[in-house]
N, C-alpha and C positions, 0 to 999 in steps of 0.2 A: 417516512423514512427517506434518507438521503444517501445515495450510493455513489462511490467514486471507484472507477476501474482504471488502474494505471498500468500501461504497457511499458516495459523496460527491456532494452537490449543491453546486455553486459559484455564487456570484453572477455573472451574465453579465459584469459589468464587471471581474471578477477572474480570468477564465479563463486569460489569458496568464501572469499572475503565479503562479497555482496550478500550471500546467504546469511552469514553470521551477523552482519550489521542489520539486515532486514528482519531477521527473527527477533533481534533485540527490540527494534522499533515495534514490531507486531505485538510482542508480549506486553510491552508497556502500553501500547495503544488499547489493547483489550481491557486494561484496567481503568481507562478513562470513563467517567460516568455516562457520556453520550455515545460511546462506541457500542455497537451491537455485534459487529463481526469484523475480523481482519484476517483474510486468508492470503497466503503467499503461494502462488502457483508457478511451477516450472514447466515449460513446454516439453512434451515427450519427445518430439522430433528435433528440437533445437534447445539444448540445455542452457544456452546463453540468453534465452527469452523468458521473461517472467511477467506475470500479471499479479498485481496487488488488488484484491477485492476488499473494499472498505465500506462498511455500512454504519451510518450514524443516525441517531434519532432525529436530527435536524441539520440544516445547512450551517447553522451557528455552531453546532457541536463539531462539525468538520473544521470550521474556521479556528475554533479553540485548539483542536488537534494540531493544526499547523503552527501554533505558537509554543507547543510543548518542548521541553528540553530534549526529550528522546527523538522527536521528529527532526528538530534542527540539527542534532548530532548526526542522525542518519543522512539527512540531505547533504550535509557537508562531506561526510565520509564517502558516500557513493558517487559523488559527482565525477571523480576522475576514473571511476571504473566503468562508466557507461560508454557504450559504443556509439550511441546517438542520444539526443535529449529524450527524456521520458515523455510520454503522452498520456494525459489524463482525460477521461470522459466522465462528466458528472451527470447523474441521473436522479430523477424523482421516481420514487417507487409507485408503481401502478398496482402491483399485486405482491404481497409480502407474506411469507409463512403459510399459516393454515387458514387464511381468510377465505370466506365463502362468498 
């Protein structure tokens, strides 16, 4: 499993637009054959901070995701709404699901 966690700080005036664009990307991403999970999280104490939790079967599946029309549309749309550049941390899964 290949997991990417993306931290995003959004300008307060752009929160609603960011959520709409990000949900569109998430819904389309979940339909990709290599996508296992795509969660959109909003910080409880700071509604302008988001975490995107994305899980793919492989690193190649994530690379394919970054070439999709919906991802490229999202990337372009949200660029001006960010308060600072987004930060992604990529992970290899050590323990996943119900493994024993």
